PDB file of N, CA, C and O in Angstrom, chain B, residues numbered from 101:
ATOM      1  N   UNK B 101       0.827  -1.191   0.000  1.00  0.00           N
ATOM      2  CA  UNK B 101       0.000   0.000   0.000  1.00  0.00           C
ATOM      3  C   UNK B 101       0.867   1.249   0.000  1.00  0.00           C
ATOM      4  O   UNK B 101       0.511   2.233  -0.648  1.00  0.00           O
ATOM      5  N   UNK B 102       1.995   1.242   0.706  1.00  0.00           N
ATOM      6  CA  UNK B 102       2.830   2.444   0.780  1.00  0.00           C
ATOM      7  C   UNK B 102       3.380   2.827  -0.585  1.00  0.00           C
ATOM      8  O   UNK B 102       3.619   4.006  -0.846  1.00  0.00           O
ATOM      9  N   UNK B 103       3.584   1.856  -1.453  1.00  0.00           N
ATOM     10  CA  UNK B 103       4.078   2.135  -2.792  1.00  0.00           C
ATOM     11  C   UNK B 103       3.006   2.821  -3.646  1.00  0.00           C
ATOM     12  O   UNK B 103       3.327   3.584  -4.558  1.00  0.00           O
ATOM     13  N   UNK B 104       1.741   2.547  -3.347  1.00  0.00           N
ATOM     14  CA  UNK B 104       0.641   3.118  -4.107  1.00  0.00           C
ATOM     15  C   UNK B 104       0.358   4.553  -3.687  1.00  0.00           C
ATOM     16  O   UNK B 104       0.082   5.409  -4.528  1.00  0.00           O
ATOM     17  N   UNK B 105       0.426   4.813  -2.399  1.00  0.00           N
ATOM     18  CA  UNK B 105       0.026   6.110  -1.848  1.00  0.00           C
ATOM     19  C   UNK B 105       1.240   6.859  -1.299  1.00  0.00           C
ATOM     20  O   UNK B 105       1.328   7.109  -0.097  1.00  0.00           O
ATOM     21  N   UNK B 106       2.157   7.209  -2.168  1.00  0.00           N
ATOM     22  CA  UNK B 106       3.411   7.836  -1.749  1.00  0.00           C
ATOM     23  C   UNK B 106       3.198   9.194  -1.096  1.00  0.00           C
ATOM     24  O   UNK B 106       3.967   9.584  -0.216  1.00  0.00           O
ATOM     25  N   UNK B 107       2.168   9.917  -1.514  1.00  0.00           N
ATOM     26  CA  UNK B 107       1.919  11.260  -0.966  1.00  0.00           C
ATOM     27  C   UNK B 107       0.895  11.250   0.157  1.00  0.00           C
ATOM     28  O   UNK B 107       0.459  12.305   0.616  1.00  0.00           O
ATOM     29  N   UNK B 108       0.513  10.059   0.597  1.00  0.00           N
ATOM     30  CA  UNK B 108      -0.397   9.880   1.724  1.00  0.00           C
ATOM     31  C   UNK B 108      -1.744  10.573   1.503  1.00  0.00           C
ATOM     32  O   UNK B 108      -2.325  11.106   2.449  1.00  0.00           O
ATOM     33  N   UNK B 109      -2.236  10.570   0.290  1.00  0.00           N
ATOM     34  CA  UNK B 109      -3.518  11.205  -0.038  1.00  0.00           C
ATOM     35  C   UNK B 109      -4.706  10.374   0.445  1.00  0.00           C
ATOM     36  O   UNK B 109      -5.774  10.920   0.722  1.00  0.00           O
ATOM     37  N   UNK B 110      -4.523   9.053   0.547  1.00  0.00           N
ATOM     38  CA  UNK B 110      -5.644   8.204   0.927  1.00  0.00           C
ATOM     39  C   UNK B 110      -5.988   8.316   2.409  1.00  0.00           C
ATOM     40  O   UNK B 110      -7.040   7.838   2.834  1.00  0.00           O
ATOM     41  N   UNK B 111      -5.119   8.937   3.198  1.00  0.00           N
ATOM     42  CA  UNK B 111      -5.435   9.174   4.607  1.00  0.00           C
ATOM     43  C   UNK B 111      -6.487  10.267   4.736  1.00  0.00           C
ATOM     44  O   UNK B 111      -7.280  10.277   5.678  1.00  0.00           O
ATOM     45  N   UNK B 112      -6.481  11.175   3.786  1.00  0.00           N
ATOM     46  CA  UNK B 112      -7.489  12.235   3.752  1.00  0.00           C
ATOM     47  C   UNK B 112      -8.789  11.622   3.231  1.00  0.00           C
ATOM     48  O   UNK B 112      -8.764  10.627   2.507  1.00  0.00           O
ATOM     49  N   UNK B 113      -9.886  12.200   3.592  1.00  0.00           N
ATOM     50  CA  UNK B 113     -11.151  11.680   3.097  1.00  0.00           C
ATOM     51  C   UNK B 113     -11.599  12.498   1.896  1.00  0.00           C
ATOM     52  O   UNK B 113     -12.532  13.296   1.980  1.00  0.00           O
ATOM     53  N   UNK B 114     -10.912  12.281   0.769  1.00  0.00           N
ATOM     54  CA  UNK B 114     -11.265  13.014  -0.444  1.00  0.00           C
ATOM     55  C   UNK B 114     -12.442  12.361  -1.159  1.00  0.00           C
ATOM     56  O   UNK B 114     -13.200  13.036  -1.856  1.00  0.00           O
ATOM     57  N   UNK B 115     -12.595  11.057  -0.989  1.00  0.00           N
ATOM     58  CA  UNK B 115     -13.712  10.330  -1.586  1.00  0.00           C
ATOM     59  C   UNK B 115     -14.706   9.939  -0.499  1.00  0.00           C
ATOM     60  O   UNK B 115     -14.321   9.489   0.580  1.00  0.00           O
ATOM     61  N   UNK B 116     -15.979  10.116  -0.797  1.00  0.00           N
ATOM     62  CA  UNK B 116     -17.041   9.642   0.076  1.00  0.00           C
ATOM     63  C   UNK B 116     -18.075   8.946  -0.796  1.00  0.00           C
ATOM     64  O   UNK B 116     -18.062   9.068  -2.021  1.00  0.00           O
ATOM     65  N   UNK B 117     -18.969   8.216  -0.144  1.00  0.00           N
ATOM     66  CA  UNK B 117     -20.012   7.540  -0.908  1.00  0.00           C
ATOM     67  C   UNK B 117     -21.282   7.479  -0.080  1.00  0.00           C
ATOM     68  O   UNK B 117     -21.252   7.577   1.147  1.00  0.00           O
ATOM     69  N   UNK B 118     -22.398   7.316  -0.773  1.00  0.00           N
ATOM     70  CA  UNK B 118     -23.700   7.205  -0.135  1.00  0.00           C
ATOM     71  C   UNK B 118     -24.430   6.055  -0.804  1.00  0.00           C
ATOM     72  O   UNK B 118     -24.452   5.942  -2.030  1.00  0.00           O
ATOM     73  N   UNK B 119     -25.032   5.199   0.025  1.00  0.00           N
ATOM     74  CA  UNK B 119     -25.771   4.043  -0.482  1.00  0.00           C
ATOM     75  C   UNK B 119     -27.260   4.293  -0.266  1.00  0.00           C
ATOM     76  O   UNK B 119     -27.686   4.620   0.841  1.00  0.00           O
ATOM     77  N   UNK B 120     -28.046   4.137  -1.327  1.00  0.00           N
ATOM     78  CA  UNK B 120     -29.493   4.338  -1.223  1.00  0.00           C
ATOM     79  C   UNK B 120     -30.178   3.029  -0.822  1.00  0.00           C
ATOM     80  O   UNK B 120     -29.538   1.981  -0.730  1.00  0.00           O
ATOM     81  N   UNK B 121     -31.488   3.110  -0.585  1.00  0.00           N
ATOM     82  CA  UNK B 121     -32.259   1.925  -0.182  1.00  0.00           C
ATOM     83  C   UNK B 121     -32.197   0.806  -1.229  1.00  0.00           C
ATOM     84  O   UNK B 121     -32.207  -0.376  -0.885  1.00  0.00           O
ATOM     85  N   UNK B 122     -32.135   1.184  -2.484  1.00  0.00           N
ATOM     86  CA  UNK B 122     -32.111   0.174  -3.547  1.00  0.00           C
ATOM     87  C   UNK B 122     -30.684  -0.166  -3.981  1.00  0.00           C
ATOM     88  O   UNK B 122     -30.467  -0.629  -5.101  1.00  0.00           O
ATOM     89  N   UNK B 123     -29.704   0.066  -3.085  1.00  0.00           N
ATOM     90  CA  UNK B 123     -28.281  -0.260  -3.295  1.00  0.00           C
ATOM     91  C   UNK B 123     -27.611   0.510  -4.421  1.00  0.00           C
ATOM     92  O   UNK B 123     -26.593   0.064  -4.951  1.00  0.00           O
ATOM     93  N   UNK B 124     -28.150   1.627  -4.785  1.00  0.00           N
ATOM     94  CA  UNK B 124     -27.465   2.507  -5.729  1.00  0.00           C
ATOM     95  C   UNK B 124     -26.395   3.251  -4.934  1.00  0.00           C
ATOM     96  O   UNK B 124     -26.664   3.701  -3.820  1.00  0.00           O
ATOM     97  N   UNK B 125     -25.193   3.387  -5.480  1.00  0.00           N
ATOM     98  CA  UNK B 125     -24.084   4.021  -4.771  1.00  0.00           C
ATOM     99  C   UNK B 125     -23.685   5.296  -5.501  1.00  0.00           C
ATOM    100  O   UNK B 125     -23.371   5.279  -6.691  1.00  0.00           O
ATOM    101  N   UNK B 126     -23.705   6.403  -4.762  1.00  0.00           N
ATOM    102  CA  UNK B 126     -23.245   7.684  -5.284  1.00  0.00           C
ATOM    103  C   UNK B 126     -21.859   7.931  -4.723  1.00  0.00           C
ATOM    104  O   UNK B 126     -21.661   7.872  -3.510  1.00  0.00           O
ATOM    105  N   UNK B 127     -20.889   8.210  -5.598  1.00  0.00           N
ATOM    106  CA  UNK B 127     -19.510   8.436  -5.170  1.00  0.00           C
ATOM    107  C   UNK B 127     -19.173   9.910  -5.384  1.00  0.00           C
ATOM    108  O   UNK B 127     -19.438  10.486  -6.439  1.00  0.00           O
ATOM    109  N   UNK B 128     -18.578  10.500  -4.343  1.00  0.00           N
ATOM    110  CA  UNK B 128     -18.249  11.917  -4.335  1.00  0.00           C
ATOM    111  C   UNK B 128     -16.754  12.118  -4.181  1.00  0.00           C
ATOM    112  O   UNK B 128     -16.081  11.338  -3.507  1.00  0.00           O
ATOM    113  N   UNK B 129     -16.239  13.156  -4.801  1.00  0.00           N
ATOM    114  CA  UNK B 129     -14.846  13.571  -4.657  1.00  0.00           C
ATOM    115  C   UNK B 129     -14.871  15.019  -4.185  1.00  0.00           C
ATOM    116  O   UNK B 129     -15.357  15.910  -4.882  1.00  0.00           O
ATOM    117  N   UNK B 130     -14.345  15.230  -3.003  1.00  0.00           N
ATOM    118  CA  UNK B 130     -14.352  16.554  -2.370  1.00  0.00           C
ATOM    119  C   UNK B 130     -15.748  17.171  -2.378  1.00  0.00           C
ATOM    120  O   UNK B 130     -15.910  18.363  -2.639  1.00  0.00           O
ATOM    121  N   UNK B 131     -16.757  16.340  -2.089  1.00  0.00           N
ATOM    122  CA  UNK B 131     -18.129  16.814  -1.977  1.00  0.00           C
ATOM    123  C   UNK B 131     -18.912  16.912  -3.268  1.00  0.00           C
ATOM    124  O   UNK B 131     -20.103  17.223  -3.243  1.00  0.00           O
ATOM    125  N   UNK B 132     -18.271  16.655  -4.394  1.00  0.00           N
ATOM    126  CA  UNK B 132     -18.957  16.734  -5.684  1.00  0.00           C
ATOM    127  C   UNK B 132     -19.169  15.324  -6.233  1.00  0.00           C
ATOM    128  O   UNK B 132     -18.245  14.512  -6.258  1.00  0.00           O
ATOM    129  N   UNK B 133     -20.387  15.048  -6.667  1.00  0.00           N
ATOM    130  CA  UNK B 133     -20.680  13.722  -7.195  1.00  0.00           C
ATOM    131  C   UNK B 133     -19.924  13.496  -8.496  1.00  0.00           C
ATOM    132  O   UNK B 133     -19.996  14.306  -9.421  1.00  0.00           O
ATOM    133  N   UNK B 134     -19.191  12.376  -8.554  1.00  0.00           N
ATOM    134  CA  UNK B 134     -18.417  12.086  -9.758  1.00  0.00           C
ATOM    135  C   UNK B 134     -18.902  10.845 -10.503  1.00  0.00           C
ATOM    136  O   UNK B 134     -18.659  10.712 -11.703  1.00  0.00           O
ATOM    137  N   UNK B 135     -19.583   9.939  -9.810  1.00  0.00           N
ATOM    138  CA  UNK B 135     -20.098   8.762 -10.498  1.00  0.00           C
ATOM    139  C   UNK B 135     -21.198   8.108  -9.682  1.00  0.00           C
ATOM    140  O   UNK B 135     -21.342   8.360  -8.485  1.00  0.00           O
ATOM    141  N   UNK B 136     -21.967   7.265 -10.349  1.00  0.00           N
ATOM    142  CA  UNK B 136     -23.040   6.511  -9.711  1.00  0.00           C
ATOM    143  C   UNK B 136     -22.915   5.056 -10.127  1.00  0.00           C
ATOM    144  O   UNK B 136     -22.684   4.750 -11.297  1.00  0.00           O
ATOM    145  N   UNK B 137     -23.068   4.169  -9.165  1.00  0.00           N
ATOM    146  CA  UNK B 137     -23.039   2.738  -9.443  1.00  0.00           C
ATOM    147  C   UNK B 137     -24.401   2.153  -9.150  1.00  0.00           C
ATOM    148  O   UNK B 137     -25.053   2.531  -8.176  1.00  0.00           O
ATOM    149  N   UNK B 138     -24.831   1.234  -9.991  1.00  0.00           N
ATOM    150  CA  UNK B 138     -26.099   0.555  -9.737  1.00  0.00           C
ATOM    151  C   UNK B 138     -26.003  -0.872 -10.258  1.00  0.00           C
ATOM    152  O   UNK B 138     -25.102  -1.200 -11.031  1.00  0.00           O
ATOM    153  N   UNK B 139     -26.921  -1.701  -9.838  1.00  0.00           N
ATOM    154  CA  UNK B 139     -26.965  -3.084 -10.295  1.00  0.00           C
ATOM    155  C   UNK B 139     -25.737  -3.875  -9.890  1.00  0.00           C
ATOM    156  O   UNK B 139     -25.304  -3.833  -8.738  1.00  0.00           O
ATOM    157  N   UNK B 140     -25.179  -4.600 -10.855  1.00  0.00           N
ATOM    158  CA  UNK B 140     -24.021  -5.459 -10.588  1.00  0.00           C
ATOM    159  C   UNK B 140     -22.798  -4.660 -10.156  1.00  0.00           C
ATOM    160  O   UNK B 140     -22.025  -5.115  -9.313  1.00  0.00           O
ATOM    161  N   UNK B 141     -22.616  -3.468 -10.729  1.00  0.00           N
ATOM    162  CA  UNK B 141     -21.478  -2.621 -10.338  1.00  0.00           C
ATOM    163  C   UNK B 141     -21.557  -2.249  -8.864  1.00  0.00           C
ATOM    164  O   UNK B 141     -20.560  -2.281  -8.143  1.00  0.00           O
ATOM    165  N   UNK B 142     -22.750  -1.900  -8.439  1.00  0.00           N
ATOM    166  CA  UNK B 142     -22.967  -1.526  -7.047  1.00  0.00           C
ATOM    167  C   UNK B 142     -22.713  -2.712  -6.121  1.00  0.00           C
ATOM    168  O   UNK B 142     -22.043  -2.568  -5.099  1.00  0.00           O
ATOM    169  N   UNK B 143     -23.243  -3.878  -6.472  1.00  0.00           N
ATOM    170  CA  UNK B 143     -23.038  -5.080  -5.661  1.00  0.00           C
ATOM    171  C   UNK B 143     -21.558  -5.432  -5.557  1.00  0.00           C
ATOM    172  O   UNK B 143     -21.070  -5.784  -4.483  1.00  0.00           O
ATOM    173  N   UNK B 144     -20.854  -5.336  -6.670  1.00  0.00           N
ATOM    174  CA  UNK B 144     -19.421  -5.630  -6.685  1.00  0.00           C
ATOM    175  C   UNK B 144     -18.666  -4.654  -5.774  1.00  0.00           C
ATOM    176  O   UNK B 144     -17.783  -5.065  -5.021  1.00  0.00           O
ATOM    177  N   UNK B 145     -19.011  -3.373  -5.841  1.00  0.00           N
ATOM    178  CA  UNK B 145     -18.376  -2.366  -4.998  1.00  0.00           C
ATOM    179  C   UNK B 145     -18.602  -2.664  -3.522  1.00  0.00           C
ATOM    180  O   UNK B 145     -17.665  -2.623  -2.725  1.00  0.00           O
ATOM    181  N   UNK B 146     -19.848  -2.964  -3.159  1.00  0.00           N
ATOM    182  CA  UNK B 146     -20.169  -3.235  -1.760  1.00  0.00           C
ATOM    183  C   UNK B 146     -19.409  -4.450  -1.232  1.00  0.00           C
ATOM    184  O   UNK B 146     -19.012  -4.474  -0.067  1.00  0.00           O
ATOM    185  N   UNK B 147     -19.208  -5.441  -2.067  1.00  0.00           N
ATOM    186  CA  UNK B 147     -18.416  -6.606  -1.658  1.00  0.00           C
ATOM    187  C   UNK B 147     -16.944  -6.249  -1.500  1.00  0.00           C
ATOM    188  O   UNK B 147     -16.277  -6.752  -0.595  1.00  0.00           O
ATOM    189  N   UNK B 148     -16.433  -5.386  -2.370  1.00  0.00           N
ATOM    190  CA  UNK B 148     -15.011  -4.998  -2.308  1.00  0.00           C
ATOM    191  C   UNK B 148     -14.667  -4.201  -1.061  1.00  0.00           C
ATOM    192  O   UNK B 148     -13.544  -4.294  -0.565  1.00  0.00           O
ATOM    193  N   UNK B 149     -15.614  -3.412  -0.539  1.00  0.00           N
ATOM    194  CA  UNK B 149     -15.299  -2.588   0.624  1.00  0.00           C
ATOM    195  C   UNK B 149     -15.650  -3.266   1.943  1.00  0.00           C
ATOM    196  O   UNK B 149     -15.357  -2.733   3.013  1.00  0.00           O
ATOM    197  N   UNK B 150     -16.276  -4.436   1.870  1.00  0.00           N
ATOM    198  CA  UNK B 150     -16.658  -5.151   3.074  1.00  0.00           C
ATOM    199  C   UNK B 150     -15.418  -5.467   3.904  1.00  0.00           C
ATOM    200  O   UNK B 150     -14.466  -6.052   3.388  1.00  0.00           O
ATOM    201  N   UNK B 151     -15.415  -5.093   5.173  1.00  0.00           N
ATOM    202  CA  UNK B 151     -14.317  -5.347   6.124  1.00  0.00           C
ATOM    203  C   UNK B 151     -12.999  -4.676   5.744  1.00  0.00           C
ATOM    204  O   UNK B 151     -11.932  -5.159   6.125  1.00  0.00           O
ATOM    205  N   UNK B 152     -13.053  -3.590   5.013  1.00  0.00           N
ATOM    206  CA  UNK B 152     -11.840  -2.839   4.649  1.00  0.00           C
ATOM    207  C   UNK B 152     -11.673  -1.657   5.584  1.00  0.00           C
ATOM    208  O   UNK B 152     -12.651  -1.144   6.127  1.00  0.00           O
ATOM    209  N   UNK B 153     -10.432  -1.226   5.773  1.00  0.00           N
ATOM    210  CA  UNK B 153     -10.211  -0.029   6.582  1.00  0.00           C
ATOM    211  C   UNK B 153     -10.364   1.219   5.702  1.00  0.00           C
ATOM    212  O   UNK B 153     -10.567   1.124   4.491  1.00  0.00           O
ATOM    213  N   UNK B 154     -10.263   2.371   6.335  1.00  0.00           N
ATOM    214  CA  UNK B 154     -10.512   3.641   5.654  1.00  0.00           C
ATOM    215  C   UNK B 154      -9.626   3.834   4.419  1.00  0.00           C
ATOM    216  O   UNK B 154     -10.114   4.210   3.352  1.00  0.00           O
ATOM    217  N   UNK B 155      -8.322   3.576   4.569  1.00  0.00           N
ATOM    218  CA  UNK B 155      -7.398   3.787   3.438  1.00  0.00           C
ATOM    219  C   UNK B 155      -7.706   2.858   2.276  1.00  0.00           C
ATOM    220  O   UNK B 155      -7.633   3.264   1.116  1.00  0.00           O
ATOM    221  N   UNK B 156      -8.047   1.619   2.579  1.00  0.00           N
ATOM    222  CA  UNK B 156      -8.355   0.658   1.519  1.00  0.00           C
ATOM    223  C   UNK B 156      -9.635   1.047   0.786  1.00  0.00           C
ATOM    224  O   UNK B 156      -9.731   0.886  -0.430  1.00  0.00           O
ATOM    225  N   UNK B 157     -10.617   1.559   1.525  1.00  0.00           N
ATOM    226  CA  UNK B 157     -11.852   2.022   0.883  1.00  0.00           C
ATOM    227  C   UNK B 157     -11.564   3.219  -0.006  1.00  0.00           C
ATOM    228  O   UNK B 157     -12.111   3.315  -1.104  1.00  0.00           O
ATOM    229  N   UNK B 158     -10.713   4.136   0.449  1.00  0.00           N
ATOM    230  CA  UNK B 158     -10.336   5.287  -0.366  1.00  0.00           C
ATOM    231  C   UNK B 158      -9.667   4.827  -1.663  1.00  0.00           C
ATOM    232  O   UNK B 158      -9.916   5.398  -2.724  1.00  0.00           O
ATOM    233  N   UNK B 159      -8.827   3.806  -1.583  1.00  0.00           N
ATOM    234  CA  UNK B 159      -8.156   3.275  -2.777  1.00  0.00           C
ATOM    235  C   UNK B 159      -9.168   2.670  -3.743  1.00  0.00           C
ATOM    236  O   UNK B 159      -9.084   2.893  -4.950  1.00  0.00           O
ATOM    237  N   UNK B 160     -10.120   1.909  -3.223  1.00  0.00           N
ATOM    238  CA  UNK B 160     -11.161   1.316  -4.069  1.00  0.00           C
ATOM    239  C   UNK B 160     -11.962   2.423  -4.760  1.00  0.00           C
ATOM    240  O   UNK B 160     -12.236   2.345  -5.958  1.00  0.00           O
ATOM    241  N   UNK B 161     -12.330   3.445  -4.001  1.00  0.00           N
ATOM    242  CA  UNK B 161     -13.082   4.560  -4.586  1.00  0.00           C
ATOM    243  C   UNK B 161     -12.268   5.287  -5.651  1.00  0.00           C
ATOM    244  O   UNK B 161     -12.807   5.669  -6.690  1.00  0.00           O
ATOM    245  N   UNK B 162     -10.983   5.480  -5.401  1.00  0.00           N
ATOM    246  CA  UNK B 162     -10.127   6.147  -6.388  1.00  0.00           C
ATOM    247  C   UNK B 162     -10.035   5.329  -7.672  1.00  0.00           C
ATOM    248  O   UNK B 162     -10.069   5.884  -8.770  1.00  0.00           O
ATOM    249  N   UNK B 163      -9.919   4.030  -7.535  1.00  0.00           N
ATOM    250  CA  UNK B 163      -9.826   3.166  -8.725  1.00  0.00           C
ATOM    251  C   UNK B 163     -11.135   3.160  -9.508  1.00  0.00           C
ATOM    252  O   UNK B 163     -11.128   3.171 -10.739  1.00  0.00           O
ATOM    253  N   UNK B 164     -12.250   3.143  -8.797  1.00  0.00           N
ATOM    254  CA  UNK B 164     -13.551   3.120  -9.476  1.00  0.00           C
ATOM    255  C   UNK B 164     -13.777   4.399 -10.264  1.00  0.00           C
ATOM    256  O   UNK B 164     -14.255   4.359 -11.398  1.00  0.00           O
ATOM    257  N   UNK B 165     -13.436   5.530  -9.667  1.00  0.00           N
ATOM    258  CA  UNK B 165     -13.670   6.789 -10.361  1.00  0.00           C
ATOM    259  C   UNK B 165     -12.729   6.957 -11.534  1.00  0.00           C
ATOM    260  O   UNK B 165     -13.052   7.648 -12.500  1.00  0.00           O
ATOM    261  N   UNK B 166     -11.553   6.322 -11.457  1.00  0.00           N
ATOM    262  CA  UNK B 166     -10.598   6.397 -12.554  1.00  0.00           C
ATOM    263  C   UNK B 166     -10.234   7.828 -12.894  1.00  0.00           C
ATOM    264  O   UNK B 166     -10.647   8.746 -12.184  1.00  0.00           O
ATOM    265  N   UNK B 167      -9.499   8.042 -13.923  1.00  0.00           N
ATOM    266  CA  UNK B 167      -9.227   9.364 -14.475  1.00  0.00           C
ATOM    267  C   UNK B 167      -8.702  10.391 -13.468  1.00  0.00           C
ATOM    268  O   UNK B 167      -8.710  11.587 -13.759  1.00  0.00           O
ATOM    269  N   UNK B 168      -8.250   9.952 -12.297  1.00  0.00           N
ATOM    270  CA  UNK B 168      -7.713  10.870 -11.310  1.00  0.00           C
ATOM    271  C   UNK B 168      -6.210  10.738 -11.184  1.00  0.00           C
ATOM    272  O   UNK B 168      -5.580  11.574 -10.535  1.00  0.00           O
ATOM    273  N   UNK B 169      -5.617   9.726 -11.778  1.00  0.00           N
ATOM    274  CA  UNK B 169      -4.178   9.519 -11.638  1.00  0.00           C
ATOM    275  C   UNK B 169      -3.577   9.276 -13.019  1.00  0.00           C
ATOM    276  O   UNK B 169      -3.764   8.217 -13.619  1.00  0.00           O
ATOM    277  N   UNK B 170      -2.868  10.257 -13.498  1.00  0.00           N
ATOM    278  CA  UNK B 170      -2.199  10.117 -14.789  1.00  0.00           C
ATOM    279  C   UNK B 170      -0.688  10.231 -14.668  1.00  0.00           C
ATOM    280  O   UNK B 170       0.030  10.042 -15.649  1.00  0.00           O
ATOM    281  N   UNK B 171      -0.201  10.538 -13.471  1.00  0.00           N
ATOM    282  CA  UNK B 171       1.234  10.674 -13.285  1.00  0.00           C
ATOM    283  C   UNK B 171       1.746  12.076 -13.506  1.00  0.00           C
ATOM    284  O   UNK B 171       2.938  12.327 -13.326  1.00  0.00           O
ATOM    285  N   UNK B 172       0.883  12.999 -13.889  1.00  0.00           N
ATOM    286  CA  UNK B 172       1.340  14.358 -14.152  1.00  0.00           C
ATOM    287  C   UNK B 172       0.865  15.344 -13.088  1.00  0.00           C
ATOM    288  O   UNK B 172       0.971  16.557 -13.270  1.00  0.00           O
ATOM    289  N   UNK B 173       0.335  14.817 -11.962  1.00  0.00           N
ATOM    290  CA  UNK B 173      -0.113  15.698 -10.890  1.00  0.00           C
ATOM    291  C   UNK B 173       1.089  16.294 -10.172  1.00  0.00           C
ATOM    292  O   UNK B 173       2.134  15.652 -10.061  1.00  0.00           O
ATOM    293  N   UNK B 174       0.946  17.483  -9.701  1.00  0.00           N
ATOM    294  CA  UNK B 174       2.004  18.154  -8.948  1.00  0.00           C
ATOM    295  C   UNK B 174       1.893  17.766  -7.480  1.00  0.00           C
ATOM    296  O   UNK B 174       0.785  17.649  -6.956  1.00  0.00           O
ATOM    297  N   UNK B 175       3.004  17.569  -6.819  1.00  0.00           N
ATOM    298  CA  UNK B 175       2.955  17.247  -5.402  1.00  0.00           C
ATOM    299  C   UNK B 175       3.413  18.422  -4.535  1.00  0.00           C
ATOM    300  O   UNK B 175       3.611  18.266  -3.330  1.00  0.00           O
ATOM    301  N   UNK B 176       3.580  19.590  -5.144  1.00  0.00           N
ATOM    302  CA  UNK B 176       3.935  20.833  -4.448  1.00  0.00           C
ATOM    303  C   UNK B 176       5.243  20.761  -3.672  1.00  0.00           C
ATOM    304  O   UNK B 176       5.400  21.434  -2.653  1.00  0.00           O
ATOM    305  N   UNK B 177       6.163  19.964  -4.139  1.00  0.00           N
ATOM    306  CA  UNK B 177       7.480  19.908  -3.513  1.00  0.00           C
ATOM    307  C   UNK B 177       8.448  20.704  -4.391  1.00  0.00           C
ATOM    308  O   UNK B 177       8.431  20.580  -5.616  1.00  0.00           O
ATOM    309  N   UNK B 178       9.275  21.505  -3.767  1.00  0.00           N
ATOM    310  CA  UNK B 178      10.279  22.224  -4.543  1.00  0.00           C
ATOM    311  C   UNK B 178      11.491  21.320  -4.704  1.00  0.00           C
ATOM    312  O   UNK B 178      11.944  20.698  -3.742  1.00  0.00           O
ATOM    313  N   UNK B 179      12.000  21.251  -5.893  1.00  0.00           N
ATOM    314  CA  UNK B 179      13.115  20.350  -6.166  1.00  0.00           C
ATOM    315  C   UNK B 179      14.381  21.111  -6.399  1.00  0.00           C
ATOM    316  O   UNK B 179      15.427  20.509  -6.644  1.00  0.00           O
TER     317      UNK B 179
END
């Protein structure tokens, strides 16, 4: 896990999710809805986060949303 999260971003709660009565999952990034899962996708997600800790859930959410890691993000370090 340490190799994946070198900048310790997964400790922050940048991703959140909400589950509706009919198991539809709304995924948010910094409070803005970025995707919705329903049906088989939703069931698969719920199984993946079962018994996971906070950092692991953040990683699952980051992978599901995709398009957030291209390798060109700045880490604000002066070199």
